[in-house]
N, C-alpha and C positions, 0 to 999 in steps of 0.2 A: 415446419420448425427446423432449426439448425440441426444437422446430423452430428452425432457424437464425435466423428473423426475431424470435424471442423472446429470443435469447441476450443481445442488447444491453441488455435491461431486467433481466437477471439477473446478468451478469458485467461488472464494471467494468474490471478489469485482471488481468494475469498476471505473476508474478514467479518467477525462479529465483535462489536465493542459495546461494553456496558458501562454506564455512568452511575456511580454510587457515592453516597456520603454517609459518614458516621453520625448517628443520631445525637451522640453526646458532645459533638464539637461544632463550632461555627464553620460555615463554608470557608474554603481557602482564602477568599478575598478578605475575610475578617480575622484570619488567624495571625497571631504574633509568632515569632520564631520559636518560642518555647513550646507552644501548643502544636505548631507544625511538626516539630521534632517528635512530639508524642505520637502524632498520627503516623508518621513514618515508622516509628518503633513498633507500634501496635500492628500495623499492616505487615511489616516484616516478620513479626512473631507469628501472626496468624498464617502467613504463607509458609513459613518454615514447618509448621505442623501438618501441612498438606503435601508439600513436595520440596524439592531443592530449587532455590532461586538465588540468582546473583544480584546483589544490591549495587546500584549505581547512584551515588549522590551527584546531582547535576552540577553543583558548585565545585566539585572536585575533578570533573572531567575537563580535559583540554578542549579547545574549540574543535579540533579535528575529530576527537573522540565523540563529542556531542553530535557533530554533523554526520558521522558514521552511523550512529544509532538512528538519526532521522532518515538517512538514506535507506536504511533497512526497515523503515516504517515501524520502528520499535518505540520511538518517542515522537512527540509533536513539536513543531516550531514554538508553540506556546510554552511547553514545559522547559525548553532550553532557556527561556527568559526567567524562569523561577529558580534562579541559582541559590537563593538563600534557603528555600523551603522544599524544593522539588527533588524527587527521587524516582527511580524506575527499577523494578524488580523483574528480571528476565529468567525464563526457564532455560535449562541447559541447552536445548535445541533452538532456542530463540523463537519458538512458535507462539509462546505466550509472553505478553508484556503487561505489567501492571504499573501504570503511571500514578504517582502519588502527589497530591497537592498541585495539580494542574488547575483547570477550571473547577473540577470537583475533587473530593478527597481521593477517589479511585477512578481510574479509567482502565478497565480490564479488557484485554483484547486477545483473540486467537486468530492467527493468520494461517490459512490453508492454501497450499500451492495447488491450484486447480479450482474446479467449480463444484462446491458442495457446502452450501450454507447450513444445512441441517447437521452435518458433521462438525462444522465449526461451532455451531451453537451448542451442541451436545458437550463438546470439550470445555468451553468456557463457562457454561451454566453449572457444570459440576463444581468447578473452582468457586464460582460465585456463591453457590449454596453453602459451601464450607466457610467462606469468608463471612457471609452474612450471619451464620450461626455463631461465629466467634466475635465479630465486631459490632453487630447490631446496626443495621442500615436505617437511615431516615426514610420512613414509609408512611403514607397516608392511605386510608381505605378508599377514598374517592380519587385522589390524584396519582396514586401509585408511588413510585420511588421519587423522592424529592431531590431536585437538582438545582445547580446554580443558575442554569439557563432554562426558562420555561419550555423551550422547544424540546427538552429532553425528559420532561415529566412523563410519567406513565411507566412504560417498560424501561426507559433509559437506554434503549438499545438502538444501535446503528448496524444494519446489515449492509455490507459493502461488497461490491464486485469490481475488481480492476479489469478494465477491458481495453483492447487494442482496436481502435475504430478509425483507421485511415480512410475508408470509403465514405463514412458519414461526415468526416471532417472535410474531405475533398468535395463532396456534393453540397456541403453546408446545411444538410438536413438536420444535423444535431442541434444547431442553433434554433431552428424553427420549433423543435420539440420542447425546448426548455420551459416555456410558459405553461404548456399542458402538463408537463411532469410536476412542476411546482404546485399547480392547482390540485394535483392528485396526491400531494404529500411526498413527492420523490424529487431527486435532484441528480445532476451530473457535475462533479467537481474535478479539480486538478489532481495530480498524482499524490500530493501530500495533504489533501483534504481541503477544508473550507478556506477560501481566500488565496489558493494557489493556482498556478496555471497548468494547463495540460503539457505533458512532456512526451514528445515523440508519438503523437496520436494516442496516448494512453489517458484514460479517463476513469474516475472513480464514480460508480453508479451506486446510489444508496437511498434509503428512506430519509425523509426529514420529519415526518409525523410519528410520534411515539405515544401520545396520549389517546386513550380510547381504542387502542389496538393491542391485540395479544402478540406475543412473540411469534407464534405461528402465522398470524395475519401478515406481519411485517416480512417474514421470510418468504411466504408465498407471493406476496406482492413484488418483492425484489426479484424472485426467480422469474416471475411473469415478465417483468420489465426487461430483465437480462435476455431472456429468450426472444422477445420481440426485437430488441436491438440487434441481436445476433442475426435474425432473419433480414432485417433492414440493411445491416452491414454487408452481408453476403450479396444481396442484390446490388448494393452500391459498388462492390468490388467487380461484379459482372459488368456493370456499366463502364467502370474504369478500363477494364480490359477491352471492351468493345470499342471505346472511343480513343484510347491512348496506349494500347498494348506495347507497341514497338518503342516509343520514347520512354515508357515506364520500365520496360525490360532493360533497355540500354542504361538507364540511370542506375538501376539496381545492380546490374552486372559490373558497371564501372566502379560503383562503390565497393563491391566485393573485391574487385581487382586491386583497388587502391589499398584497402585494409590488409590484404594478404601479401602485398609486394612492396610496401613503402619501408623506408629506413627510419623516418621520423614521423610521428603521428601526434599532432596537437589535439587537445581535448575537444575543441569545437569540431574538428574534422572527424574525430572518432565518433562523436555523438551523431552527427549527420549521417555518417556512413553506416552505423549500426542500425539506425532507424530505417534506412534504405534497404538494408539486408533483411530486416524483419518484414518490411513491406513486400520484399521479393518472395519470402516464404508464404506470406498471406495470399499473394497473387499466383503462386505456383511456379515461379521462376527458379526457386530453390526448394530443397527438401531439408528439413531439420531432422537429424538422426535422433535427437531428444529435445523436444521443444522446451521442456522445463529447464534442462541444463543450459540451453541457450539463453533463456530469460534470466537465470541465475548469473550467467557469465556477463550479461549486459549490466546487471545490478552491481556486480563486483568491479566493473570498470568505472563506476561513478567516482568523482574526485577523492573524497575522504576514504572510501572503501579501498580504492586502488593504492593510495599512498600507504595506509596503515597495514594492509594485508601483503604488501610487497616490500616492506622494509624501506619505504621512501619518505618517511615522516618529515625529514628536513631537506629532502633533495630539491634541486632546482627544477623548474618547469621543463627545461630542455632534457634533463635526465629522465623525467617522467615520460616525455615524448618518445625518447629512445626505447624505454622499457615497454611502453604501449605497443609500439611497432613490432618489437620482438615477440611479445605475447600473442598479438593478433596473428602474426605469421604462422605461429605454431598451433594455436588453439582453434581458430575459426574454421579451417578446413576439416577439423575433426568433428565439428558440430553441424556445419552447413555444407551441403553438396549441391552443385548446379544440376538443374533438370533441363536436358536438351530437347 
């Protein structure tokens, strides 16, 4: 099995998501605006009694603000489309997000930076119990939690692990595993969930089956899948090094050199270069002083995040290109060092 010191180059984050509906209201697809507002109000009131949450009405967010929350995995692409009735409540540290009136009345999620599904579940299940006691969730003794999509019946839980799998992508082994995973009630998706593509060798591994399984069953199954993929990925990386070490090292070093020495850095070149540097860390060409800090830095360089967090809301693309180059020149050497 993969050793602990390698996990940080394999797993980026862990997420537990729970789908819930209020028993007293129709599912979101059947809600009119007035009832939808009532659901948002009731959820906000219940959350306020448990902790401090910031309310975000989807219809009041600018396009960049909405994309920023999506980039941070706090809301889904589907919620962005629900401008009239959608809302998201975020904890102060943004580790907890409660989407309201997406496919279900509530999509509660906790994101943990690292690999610990049980810790993520413990945190969100406590919130879920409090909300359930206050709101009254739709529940059936045989079917479990009632959801808009039958695939979420039962626990209504998705246990997800974000993984960096360049070796399995390179060997194309991941594609061959998908039918077996699906048959076992598991899946591998893109970065932003169902229907999205992989981004820079990053994949979301999760369960698809929820009915007839306990929360512990789902977590254990997802942990087992994650560790198996870790082992397969490490073996694939060994083959990459055996077959193409010099060209791979050259590509990664060139990418690092460009990112830390250019004066203008377009988004496409940044994205390609950062993926190459992360690959270099995975293959041992570089060492990350703090892998989580590096992952956070990569996330902060996404388009909406970069613009809003650097005061570039209305700036031209060229001005953004200049700022990217300046930031990379200063920050990247502090995070990543070359291994000779």
